[in-house]
C-alpha positions as a printed NumPy array, in Angstrom:
array([[ -42.109,  184.691, -121.21 ],
       [ -44.724,  184.276, -123.906],
       [ -46.966,  186.656, -125.82 ],
       [ -49.856,  185.376, -123.679],
       [ -48.246,  186.41 , -120.384],
       [ -49.934,  189.246, -118.501],
       [ -48.162,  191.481, -116.002],
       [ -50.475,  192.48 , -113.164],
       [ -49.04 ,  195.393, -111.199],
       [ -50.741,  195.111, -107.845],
       [ -51.776,  198.251, -105.944],
       [ -48.859,  200.597, -106.668],
       [ -50.842,  203.389, -105.039],
       [ -50.03 ,  206.5  , -103.045],
       [ -51.404,  204.954,  -99.84 ],
       [ -48.589,  202.37 ,  -99.99 ],
       [ -45.922,  204.759, -101.339],
       [ -46.275,  207.58 ,  -98.809],
       [ -43.896,  206.989,  -95.872],
       [ -46.353,  208.818,  -93.592],
       [ -49.19 ,  206.425,  -94.44 ],
       [ -50.082,  203.715,  -91.91 ],
       [ -50.007,  201.302,  -94.876],
       [ -46.62 ,  202.381,  -96.248],
       [ -44.491,  199.641,  -97.807],
       [ -40.929,  200.584,  -96.772],
       [ -39.397,  199.218,  -99.987],
       [ -42.027,  200.677, -102.306],
       [ -39.393,  202.571, -104.331],
       [ -37.374,  199.405, -104.975],
       [ -40.506,  197.554, -106.065],
       [ -41.447,  200.483, -108.331],
       [ -37.999,  200.301, -109.953],
       [ -38.552,  196.59 , -110.639],
       [ -41.977,  197.279, -112.138],
       [ -40.484,  199.949, -114.416],
       [ -37.915,  197.414, -115.654],
       [ -40.698,  194.944, -116.492],
       [ -43.142,  197.261, -118.247],
       [ -41.391,  197.486, -121.645],
       [ -41.249,  193.694, -121.985],
       [ -45.031,  193.363, -121.622],
       [ -46.18 ,  196.217, -123.851],
       [ -49.987,  196.297, -123.821],
       [ -50.18 ,  193.09 , -121.747],
       [ -50.154,  195.015, -118.441],
       [ -52.981,  195.505, -115.97 ],
       [ -52.646,  197.768, -112.957],
       [ -54.859,  197.136, -109.951],
       [ -56.063,  199.409, -107.19 ],
       [ -57.299,  198.489, -103.743],
       [ -60.274,  200.65 , -102.789],
       [ -62.333,  200.832,  -99.626],
       [ -65.95 ,  199.762, -100.033],
       [ -68.579,  202.434,  -99.683],
       [ -70.13 ,  200.444,  -96.836],
       [ -67.996,  197.681,  -95.29 ],
       [ -69.831,  194.437,  -94.651],
       [ -69.06 ,  191.289,  -92.712],
       [ -65.542,  191.034,  -91.309],
       [ -64.567,  194.11 ,  -93.321],
       [ -66.424,  196.231,  -90.734],
       [ -63.893,  195.267,  -88.055],
       [ -61.046,  195.778,  -90.517],
       [ -62.102,  199.362,  -91.238],
       [ -62.688,  200.041,  -87.546],
       [ -58.954,  199.338,  -87.235],
       [ -58.116,  201.473,  -90.307],
       [ -60.768,  204.252,  -90.432],
       [ -58.46 ,  206.611,  -92.358],
       [ -58.953,  204.366,  -95.404],
       [ -62.719,  204.862,  -95.652],
       [ -62.335,  207.498,  -98.314],
       [ -64.113,  207.839, -101.661],
       [ -62.632,  206.034, -104.646],
       [ -61.417,  209.329, -106.13 ],
       [ -59.46 ,  210.282, -102.982],
       [ -55.743,  211.007, -103.575],
       [ -54.577,  208.073, -101.436],
       [ -56.117,  205.602, -103.921],
       [ -54.403,  207.083, -106.995],
       [ -51.597,  205.193, -108.673],
       [ -48.237,  206.457, -107.459],
       [ -45.311,  207.95 , -109.308],
       [ -45.489,  207.8  , -113.052],
       [ -47.732,  204.73 , -113.149],
       [ -50.96 ,  206.649, -113.721],
       [ -49.568,  207.946, -117.016],
       [ -48.783,  204.439, -118.311],
       [ -51.747,  202.527, -116.875],
       [ -53.89 ,  201.729, -119.914],
       [ -55.89 ,  199.031, -118.155],
       [ -56.869,  199.284, -114.47 ],
       [ -58.849,  196.846, -112.339],
       [ -60.308,  198.16 , -109.085],
       [ -61.33 ,  195.859, -106.24 ],
       [ -62.425,  196.291, -102.637],
       [ -60.766,  192.976, -101.769],
       [ -57.146,  192.039, -101.155],
       [ -57.163,  189.526, -103.975],
       [ -57.305,  190.993, -107.467],
       [ -58.07 ,  187.714, -109.292],
       [ -61.339,  189.106, -110.594],
       [ -63.238,  187.8  , -113.632],
       [ -61.832,  190.778, -115.547],
       [ -58.22 ,  189.927, -114.687],
       [ -58.82 ,  186.23 , -115.353],
       [ -60.238,  187.116, -118.76 ],
       [ -57.153,  189.153, -119.62 ],
       [ -54.876,  186.241, -118.693],
       [ -56.964,  183.703, -120.596],
       [ -56.819,  179.917, -120.321],
       [ -53.285,  179.544, -121.72 ],
       [ -51.581,  182.658, -120.355],
       [ -49.381,  183.095, -117.344],
       [ -49.991,  185.71 , -114.691],
       [ -46.866,  187.646, -113.707],
       [ -47.294,  189.536, -110.436],
       [ -45.441,  192.576, -109.125],
       [ -46.439,  195.254, -106.626],
       [ -47.538,  195.618, -103.032],
       [ -48.016,  194.299, -100.566],
       [ -46.301,  190.96 , -101.036],
       [ -47.804,  189.634,  -97.798],
       [ -51.343,  190.78 ,  -98.535],
       [ -52.697,  191.669, -101.981],
       [ -49.964,  189.946, -104.024],
       [ -50.284,  186.777, -101.942],
       [ -54.1  ,  186.821, -102.101],
       [ -54.048,  187.296, -105.867],
       [ -51.44 ,  184.587, -106.455],
       [ -53.282,  181.956, -104.419],
       [ -56.662,  182.644, -106.046],
       [ -55.167,  182.599, -109.551],
       [ -53.302,  179.354, -108.855],
       [ -56.495,  177.769, -107.484],
       [ -58.212,  178.747, -110.734],
       [ -55.497,  176.945, -112.71 ],
       [ -53.393,  179.876, -113.866],
       [ -49.627,  179.553, -113.834],
       [ -48.331,  182.392, -111.647],
       [ -44.904,  184.006, -111.537],
       [ -44.204,  186.366, -108.631],
       [ -41.345,  188.779, -109.303],
       [ -39.727,  189.04 , -105.877],
       [ -37.639,  192.164, -106.473],
       [ -40.598,  193.99 , -108.052],
       [ -42.693,  193.463, -104.906],
       [ -42.587,  195.033, -101.453],
       [ -44.154,  193.917,  -98.213],
       [ -45.29 ,  195.568,  -95.014],
       [ -41.683,  194.984,  -93.932],
       [ -38.776,  192.8  ,  -95.066],
       [ -39.712,  189.876,  -92.818],
       [ -43.318,  189.789,  -94.026],
       [ -42.132,  190.074,  -97.657],
       [ -39.694,  187.167,  -97.277],
       [ -42.23 ,  184.989,  -95.48 ],
       [ -44.886,  185.587,  -98.128],
       [ -42.416,  184.687, -100.902],
       [ -41.53 ,  181.46 ,  -99.084],
       [ -45.21 ,  180.557,  -98.688],
       [ -45.963,  181.219, -102.352],
       [ -42.934,  179.213, -103.453],
       [ -44.437,  176.208, -101.626],
       [ -47.119,  176.121, -104.339],
       [ -44.725,  175.105, -107.141],
       [ -45.332,  174.469, -109.975],
       [ -48.527,  176.559, -109.791],
       [ -46.671,  179.558, -108.357],
       [ -43.024,  180.258, -109.003],
       [ -41.007,  183.065, -107.387],
       [ -38.53 ,  184.685, -109.799],
       [ -36.426,  187.826, -110.045],
       [ -36.72 ,  190.587, -112.603],
       [ -33.402,  189.509, -114.109],
       [ -34.502,  185.882, -114.436],
       [ -37.787,  186.84 , -116.061],
       [ -36.221,  189.259, -118.524],
       [ -33.503,  186.712, -119.392],
       [ -36.233,  184.145, -120.09 ],
       [ -37.96 ,  186.698, -122.302],
       [ -34.766,  187.442, -124.257],
       [ -34.135,  183.715, -124.81 ]])
């Protein structure tokens, strides 16, 4: 890990934490524990992201929100809030109405020489979409497997395998491996 590395904590929101939510990530708590282990190592070099529904879905997003109408709630709705204790520590937040969070703002925080370290949910959706876009833009990406959670274990594992195919642009690591690299 270098001083230029940025930890992007993807969509650790109530909508994915609540077991009653249609979008619940069953291993959200485990991913949250992994994120908490990473936070101290990154200090101010952390960006949290939030997935938000657009005010008016366009294009293919119309069909998506016909399937998930519960999600068409205002940006201030409780389901979009960061879960657990993350809201209290989130100094920098990037909101996006897309799965991928590789926005110009996030790219600017990583910079041309930094690495993007990804944790959060859902491994098989927003983490994957962010990793691929960042890698295409030339960023080195590390995905912290045990600080991520998918729609289910199978989807999580499959997404990690797909991302690992993009080596050396994307590398899948564990929290322990990353923190050991940082200590060395």
